[in-house]
C-alpha positions as CSV (number, residue, x, y, z in Angstrom):
1,M,52.2,13.6,-114.3
2,E,52.5,10.7,-117.3
3,M,53.0,12.0,-120.7
4,T,54.8,10.6,-124.0
5,P,57.5,12.1,-124.8
6,P,55.5,14.2,-127.9
7,A,52.8,14.8,-125.2
8,K,55.4,16.8,-123.0
9,R,57.0,18.7,-126.1
10,I,53.7,20.3,-126.3
11,W,52.2,20.5,-122.7
12,E,55.9,22.2,-121.9
13,K,55.1,25.3,-124.1
14,I,51.6,25.6,-122.7
15,A,52.3,28.6,-119.9
16,P,51.9,27.4,-116.3
17,E,49.0,29.5,-115.1
18,L,46.2,28.0,-118.6
19,R,48.3,24.5,-117.4
20,L,46.5,25.2,-113.8
21,R,43.2,26.5,-116.0
22,I,42.7,23.8,-118.4
23,L,43.9,20.9,-115.6
24,N,41.3,22.9,-112.9
25,N,37.9,23.5,-115.2
26,V,36.6,19.7,-116.9
27,W,33.8,18.7,-118.0
28,C,33.0,15.5,-115.1
29,V,29.6,13.6,-117.4
30,N,29.1,12.0,-113.8
31,C,28.6,15.0,-112.0
32,M,27.2,17.1,-114.5
33,K,29.2,19.7,-112.8
34,S,32.8,21.3,-113.1
35,S,35.7,19.4,-111.7
36,S,39.2,19.2,-111.2
37,M,41.0,16.7,-113.3
38,G,43.2,14.0,-110.7
39,K,45.5,11.7,-111.3
40,A,46.0,13.0,-115.1
41,A,47.9,11.0,-117.8
42,G,48.6,13.1,-121.6
43,R,49.5,12.0,-125.4
44,V,49.3,13.1,-128.3
45,E,46.3,11.3,-130.8
46,K,46.1,12.7,-134.3
47,G,48.2,15.7,-133.7
48,L,45.9,17.1,-130.7
49,L,46.7,16.8,-127.1
50,T,44.8,14.8,-125.4
51,L,44.6,14.5,-121.1
52,T,42.5,11.9,-119.3
53,G,42.3,12.0,-115.5
54,V,40.0,11.6,-113.1
55,C,37.2,13.6,-111.7
56,T,37.9,15.3,-108.3
57,R,34.4,15.2,-106.8
58,C,33.4,11.9,-107.7
59,G,36.3,9.5,-108.7
60,G,34.8,9.4,-112.5
61,V,36.9,9.1,-115.7
62,V,37.4,12.7,-117.6
63,A,39.0,13.4,-120.3
64,R,40.2,16.6,-122.3
65,I,41.7,17.7,-125.6
66,V,44.2,21.1,-125.6
67,E,44.6,22.7,-129.6
């Protein structure tokens, strides 16, 4: 997983089992279903951790904001 240093600090504070739940529960607008995020990358935008990646079902772009 590619992350900026500030994003990595936030991500590492999250419990491992919760990290998996976050990555395995994203909404894909292409599939119109809940899916998993592959090739995830993270950065901090406006103080919030933003994860982006691809849908493991169709390959569409997915994103997730972690507060």
